[in-house]
C-alpha positions, 0 to 999 in steps of 0.5 A: 475488554472494555479498557482495550476497546476504550483505548482503541477508540481513543487512538482511532479518534485521535488518528482520524482527527488528522484526516479531512472529511473528504478523504474519510468519505472516499475511504468509506465509499471504497470500503462499502462499494469495493472500489479502487481509488484512481491515481488522480484522486489519490494523488491530491494533497494529503498528509501521512494519516490520509495517505495511509488510510487510502493505500488499501484502496489504490488501483493495482497500477498505482499500488505498484508505483507506490511500492516501487517508489518506497523501495527506491526511497528505502535504499540499501535496506530493501535492495534486491540481492542476487539470485545466488546469495543467501540472506542471513535472516528471515527479515533480510529474505523478506526485504531483499528477495520476497518483496521483489518476487511478489512485486514482479509477479503482481506486475506480470499479472496486471500486464497480462490482465490489461492485455486480456481486457484489451482483446 
């Protein structure tokens, strides 16, 4: 068990060595206070390690934009298949159907929530 923890800490420290202090502080504040990081802050110049750490704390709207961007960039692999098509594997169902269904429902809830908060 000690070896696993030692390896985990080694990996974690190596990973965090690629992350600027200001990004770590932003993540820690989000974790401690349960806040979401606005798009303006999350869109500053960052490397992949930093963006990866921030993803769980993005605002809902920015998370949707990020997911849509990644789906668009993935091309054919994550294309939405038709209503009357059968995907051959569970992986295909996740990629071609469920991710899109979840994203649509998430967007719908966000829009309803925004409308409700405006009134």
